C-alpha positions as CSV (number, residue, x, y, z in Angstrom):
1,M,-14.6,-53.1,-25.8
2,A,-14.2,-51.8,-22.3
3,V,-10.4,-51.7,-22.5
4,A,-10.7,-49.9,-25.9
5,E,-12.9,-47.2,-24.5
6,A,-10.6,-46.9,-21.4
7,L,-7.6,-46.3,-23.9
8,M,-9.6,-43.9,-26.0
9,P,-7.8,-40.6,-24.4
10,A,-4.5,-42.1,-25.3
11,V,-5.7,-43.0,-28.8
12,I,-7.0,-39.5,-29.5
13,E,-3.4,-38.2,-28.2
14,M,-1.7,-40.5,-30.5
15,W,-3.6,-39.3,-33.7
16,V,-3.1,-35.7,-32.6
17,E,0.6,-36.2,-32.1
18,Y,0.7,-38.1,-35.6
19,A,-1.1,-35.0,-37.4
20,I,1.5,-32.7,-35.9
21,G,4.3,-34.9,-36.7
22,I,3.4,-35.5,-40.2
23,L,2.7,-31.9,-40.8
24,V,6.1,-31.0,-39.8
25,L,7.8,-33.7,-42.0
26,F,5.6,-32.6,-44.9
27,L,6.7,-29.0,-44.3
28,R,10.3,-30.2,-44.2
29,I,10.0,-32.0,-47.5
30,F,8.2,-29.2,-49.1
31,T,10.7,-26.6,-48.2
32,R,13.5,-29.0,-49.3
33,C,11.9,-29.6,-52.7
34,K,11.7,-25.7,-53.2
35,K,15.7,-25.5,-52.4
36,V,16.7,-28.4,-54.2
37,V,16.4,-28.6,-58.0
38,G,15.7,-31.7,-59.7
39,L,16.0,-35.2,-57.9
40,K,19.3,-34.2,-56.0
41,W,17.8,-35.2,-52.7
42,Q,20.3,-36.3,-49.9
43,G,20.1,-39.2,-47.5
44,D,18.0,-37.2,-44.9
45,D,15.3,-36.3,-47.6
46,Y,14.7,-40.1,-48.1
47,L,14.6,-40.8,-44.4
48,A,12.1,-38.1,-44.0
49,V,9.9,-40.0,-46.4
50,A,10.7,-43.2,-44.6
51,A,9.7,-41.5,-41.2
52,I,6.2,-40.7,-42.6
53,I,5.8,-44.1,-43.9
54,F,6.9,-45.8,-40.5
55,F,4.9,-43.3,-38.4
56,T,1.8,-43.8,-40.5
57,L,2.2,-47.7,-40.1
58,E,2.8,-47.2,-36.4
59,V,-0.4,-45.5,-35.6
60,M,-2.4,-47.7,-37.7
61,M,-1.0,-50.8,-36.0
62,C,-1.6,-49.2,-32.5
63,Q,-5.2,-48.6,-33.6
64,I,-5.6,-52.4,-34.5
65,I,-4.0,-53.4,-31.2
66,V,-6.3,-51.2,-29.2
67,E,-9.3,-52.7,-31.0
68,K,-8.1,-56.4,-30.9
69,G,-6.2,-56.3,-27.5
70,S,-3.0,-58.1,-26.8
71,I,-1.6,-60.4,-24.0
72,T,0.0,-57.4,-22.1
73,G,-1.4,-57.8,-18.5
74,M,-2.8,-61.0,-19.5
75,T,-3.3,-63.7,-16.7
76,D,-4.6,-67.3,-16.8
77,E,-7.8,-66.2,-15.0
78,I,-8.5,-63.7,-17.9
79,A,-7.6,-66.0,-20.7
80,L,-9.8,-68.6,-19.5
81,S,-12.7,-66.2,-19.4
82,L,-12.4,-65.2,-23.0
83,T,-14.6,-66.4,-25.8
84,P,-13.0,-68.1,-28.6
85,E,-13.4,-65.1,-30.7
86,Q,-11.9,-62.8,-27.9
87,Y,-9.1,-65.4,-27.5
88,K,-8.3,-65.3,-31.3
89,S,-8.5,-61.4,-31.2
90,H,-5.9,-61.0,-28.4
91,E,-3.6,-63.3,-30.1
92,T,-3.9,-61.4,-33.4
93,G,-3.4,-58.1,-31.5
94,A,-0.3,-59.6,-29.9
95,K,1.2,-60.4,-33.2
96,W,0.5,-56.9,-34.5
97,L,2.1,-55.6,-31.3
98,F,5.3,-57.6,-32.1
99,A,5.5,-56.2,-35.5
100,A,4.8,-52.6,-34.2
101,W,7.9,-52.7,-32.0
102,Y,10.0,-53.0,-35.2
103,V,8.2,-50.1,-37.0
104,Y,8.4,-47.9,-33.8
105,A,12.1,-48.3,-33.5
106,S,12.6,-47.8,-37.2
107,M,10.6,-44.6,-37.0
108,I,12.7,-43.2,-34.1
109,W,15.9,-44.1,-36.0
110,S,15.0,-42.6,-39.2
111,L,14.5,-39.3,-37.4
112,K,18.0,-39.7,-35.9
113,G,19.4,-40.4,-39.3
114,I,17.8,-37.2,-40.7
115,M,19.8,-35.3,-38.0
116,L,22.9,-37.1,-38.7
117,F,22.7,-36.6,-42.4
118,F,22.2,-32.8,-41.8
119,F,25.2,-32.6,-39.5
120,S,27.2,-34.5,-42.1
121,R,26.8,-31.7,-44.5
122,V,27.2,-29.0,-42.1
123,T,30.5,-30.4,-40.7
124,K,32.0,-31.3,-44.1
125,T,35.7,-30.6,-44.0
126,L,35.4,-29.3,-40.3
127,P,36.9,-31.2,-37.3
128,E,33.5,-32.3,-36.1
129,E,33.0,-34.4,-39.3
130,R,34.9,-37.3,-37.6
131,L,32.5,-37.0,-34.7
132,V,29.5,-37.2,-36.9
133,K,30.9,-40.4,-38.5
134,V,31.6,-42.0,-35.1
135,V,28.1,-41.1,-33.8
136,S,26.5,-42.4,-36.9
137,V,28.3,-45.7,-36.5
138,I,27.1,-45.9,-32.9
139,T,23.7,-45.1,-33.7
140,V,23.4,-47.9,-36.4
141,F,24.7,-50.5,-33.8
142,A,22.4,-49.1,-31.3
143,Y,19.5,-49.7,-33.8
144,L,20.7,-53.1,-34.4
145,A,21.1,-53.8,-30.8
146,T,17.5,-52.6,-30.0
147,L,16.0,-55.0,-32.9
148,A,18.1,-57.9,-31.4
149,V,16.5,-57.4,-28.0
150,V,12.9,-57.0,-29.5
151,T,13.5,-60.4,-31.6
152,G,15.3,-62.4,-28.9
153,H,14.0,-61.4,-25.5
154,C,11.2,-64.0,-25.6
155,R,11.9,-67.7,-26.5
156,P,10.3,-69.5,-28.1
157,M,9.1,-66.5,-30.0
158,H,5.4,-67.8,-30.4
159,K,5.1,-67.2,-26.6
160,L,4.9,-63.4,-27.6
161,W,1.4,-64.1,-28.7
162,Q,0.5,-67.0,-26.5
163,V,-2.8,-66.2,-24.8
164,Y,-2.9,-69.3,-22.5
165,P,-1.1,-70.5,-20.5
166,Y,0.6,-67.5,-19.1
167,A,3.8,-67.0,-21.1
168,G,5.9,-65.3,-18.4
169,D,6.8,-61.8,-17.6
170,D,9.5,-61.6,-20.2
171,C,7.1,-62.3,-23.0
172,T,4.1,-60.3,-21.8
173,Q,5.2,-57.3,-20.0
174,N,7.8,-56.1,-22.7
175,T,10.2,-54.8,-19.9
176,S,13.4,-56.0,-21.6
177,K,12.3,-54.1,-24.9
178,Y,11.4,-50.9,-23.0
179,Y,14.8,-50.9,-21.4
180,A,16.7,-51.6,-24.6
181,L,14.8,-48.9,-26.4
182,V,15.2,-46.3,-23.6
183,T,18.7,-46.8,-23.1
184,T,19.8,-46.9,-26.7
185,N,17.5,-44.0,-27.5
186,V,18.4,-41.7,-24.9
187,V,22.2,-42.4,-25.3
188,T,22.2,-41.9,-29.0
189,D,20.0,-38.7,-28.6
190,I,22.7,-37.2,-26.2
191,M,25.4,-37.9,-28.5
192,I,23.4,-36.5,-31.6
193,M,22.6,-33.3,-29.7
194,Y,26.3,-32.8,-28.6
195,I,27.5,-32.6,-32.2
196,P,26.6,-28.8,-33.0
197,I,27.7,-27.5,-29.4
198,P,31.5,-27.2,-30.6
199,L,30.3,-25.4,-33.8
200,L,28.1,-23.2,-31.8
201,W,30.9,-22.4,-29.2
202,R,33.3,-21.4,-31.9
203,L,31.0,-18.9,-33.5
204,Q,31.3,-16.8,-30.5
205,T,28.1,-14.8,-31.2
206,T,25.2,-13.9,-29.2
207,L,22.4,-16.4,-28.3
208,P,19.8,-14.6,-30.2
209,K,21.8,-14.7,-33.4
């Protein structure tokens, strides 16, 4: 309970960010539906819906994890002081945390996919079309690499929700997953943001325009 209260500011921030993000995504879908007649949606339209689903699942999972706890920061001393109910709660929370990593990565990459599908339409028949394809392939492999680290960084897997004895830093601190996610996320973001630069450069127009 004390841990949940300490995390309350972060929880409030999470729900505020969720509300803003969902509003933006719904506005995008609404605008797209007004422009597209019938059911002629493109890949980015479906990914926008997927992003809403993943985002919703993520915040719900995080809420459960805050309430139940996890093994992050767990020590043998803390584990031995837990009641059977608390022990089971932390174990359950750790399982939710493991699942939440997959949902979080999927949410981030669905947003990347939206941008890549958009750039694919914009660069059709242009020299940058090949660049979009290359970046798309790299982005897919980066996603798979991230999921591979999430899945395989701790062996045997059940240590990811092992409350006692201490499962080791690799299984409790999530360091490998953070490094993998940050690296693949930042690298692919830079590549995606680079795509429109040659197009804007060729326009030879003023910045306000």
